[in-house]
Residue frames relative to the residue before (quaternion, step in Angstrom):
aa qw qx qy qz dx dy dz
M 1.0000 0.0000 0.0000 0.0000 0.00 0.00 0.00
N 0.4413 -0.7037 0.4983 0.2485 3.55 -0.98 0.87
K 0.5237 -0.6162 0.4961 0.3162 3.50 -1.23 0.64
L 0.2813 -0.7460 0.5822 0.1597 3.59 -1.02 0.86
L 0.1484 -0.7985 0.5818 0.0431 3.55 -0.85 1.04
T 0.4470 -0.6551 0.5305 0.2995 3.56 -1.15 0.60
S 0.6350 -0.5153 0.3937 0.4198 3.57 -1.22 0.29
K 0.6162 0.5445 -0.3402 0.4561 3.59 1.10 -0.63
Q 0.6431 0.5122 -0.3189 0.4716 3.60 0.97 -0.81
V 0.6558 0.5013 -0.3062 0.4742 3.58 0.97 -0.88
A 0.6347 0.5339 -0.3247 0.4546 3.58 0.97 -0.87
N 0.6579 0.5047 -0.3050 0.4684 3.58 0.96 -0.85
K 0.6509 0.5194 -0.3137 0.4562 3.59 0.98 -0.82
L 0.7461 0.4009 -0.2100 0.4884 3.57 1.00 -0.85
G 0.4081 -0.7328 0.4556 0.2981 3.58 1.25 -0.26
V 0.5543 0.5531 -0.4056 0.4715 3.55 1.10 0.81
S 0.6168 -0.5407 0.4064 0.4025 3.56 -1.27 0.11
E 0.6191 -0.5302 0.4272 0.3913 3.53 -1.28 0.37
Y 0.5918 0.5726 -0.3522 0.4448 3.59 1.13 -0.67
T 0.6257 0.5329 -0.3313 0.4634 3.59 1.03 -0.76
I 0.6336 0.5157 -0.3290 0.4736 3.59 0.99 -0.78
W 0.6385 0.5167 -0.3275 0.4669 3.61 0.95 -0.81
R 0.6409 0.5139 -0.3226 0.4702 3.59 1.02 -0.77
Y 0.6268 0.5233 -0.3349 0.4702 3.61 0.99 -0.76
I 0.6559 0.5049 -0.3059 0.4704 3.57 0.98 -0.87
K 0.6707 0.5049 -0.2980 0.4543 3.58 0.87 -0.96
A 0.6990 0.4475 -0.2537 0.4967 3.60 1.07 -0.77
K 0.4201 -0.7359 0.4268 0.3158 3.56 1.38 0.03
K 0.3622 0.7066 -0.5088 0.3326 3.55 1.11 0.75
L 0.7670 0.1991 -0.0907 0.6032 3.54 1.20 -0.67
K 0.3603 -0.7456 0.5264 0.1929 3.55 -0.69 1.14
A 0.0521 0.8053 -0.5857 0.0757 3.57 -0.93 0.92
I 0.3947 -0.6624 0.5848 0.2520 3.51 -1.34 0.42
K 0.2613 -0.7847 0.5465 0.1319 3.59 -0.63 1.14
L 0.1908 -0.7884 0.5782 0.0878 3.56 -0.72 1.10
T 0.7612 -0.0488 0.0518 0.6445 3.56 1.01 -0.91
E 0.7868 -0.3334 0.2163 0.4723 3.59 -1.27 -0.07
R 0.8189 0.1090 -0.0439 0.5618 3.61 0.93 -0.83
N 0.5968 0.5395 -0.3636 0.4697 3.56 1.14 0.55
F 0.0413 0.8164 -0.5670 0.1016 3.55 -0.45 1.27
R 0.1634 -0.7266 0.6495 0.1535 3.51 -1.37 0.27
I 0.1855 -0.7721 0.6029 0.0776 3.52 -1.00 0.92
E 0.3779 -0.7128 0.5410 0.2374 3.55 -0.81 1.00
E 0.5859 -0.6125 0.4083 0.3387 3.54 -1.02 0.85
K 0.6320 0.5331 -0.3330 0.4533 3.61 1.02 -0.73
D 0.6486 0.5059 -0.3131 0.4747 3.60 1.07 -0.73
L 0.6194 0.5220 -0.3377 0.4794 3.58 1.08 -0.69
N 0.6527 0.5125 -0.3138 0.4615 3.59 0.95 -0.86
Q 0.6387 0.5086 -0.3250 0.4772 3.61 1.00 -0.77
F 0.6266 0.5347 -0.3254 0.4643 3.57 0.99 -0.83
L 0.6746 0.5004 -0.2948 0.4556 3.58 0.89 -0.94
K 0.6464 0.5120 -0.3205 0.4662 3.60 0.98 -0.80
K 0.6851 0.4979 -0.2793 0.4525 3.57 0.95 -0.92
H 0.7892 0.3230 -0.1445 0.5019 3.59 0.99 -0.82
K 0.3605 0.7361 -0.4964 0.2861 3.58 1.21 0.34
T 0.3501 -0.7334 0.5433 0.2109 3.55 -0.89 0.95
K 0.3980 -0.7302 0.5128 0.2132 3.53 -1.10 0.74
C-alpha cells in the first residue's frame, strides 16, 4: 500500500505553498483523494509520477 501524504507534506517536499498544491489538484495535474472540501491526500506513487512528468531538464 502506498503512503498517503497531506497537501502540506507535499508542499513542503516541493518547496511550494499548500495553495499551489490545491491548484495542481484542481487543474488535475496532481491526482489526489478528496476527503472533505479542502482536505486531500496524495499517494506517494502519484507524487512521484507528477515529479517525473514535470521535471525540468
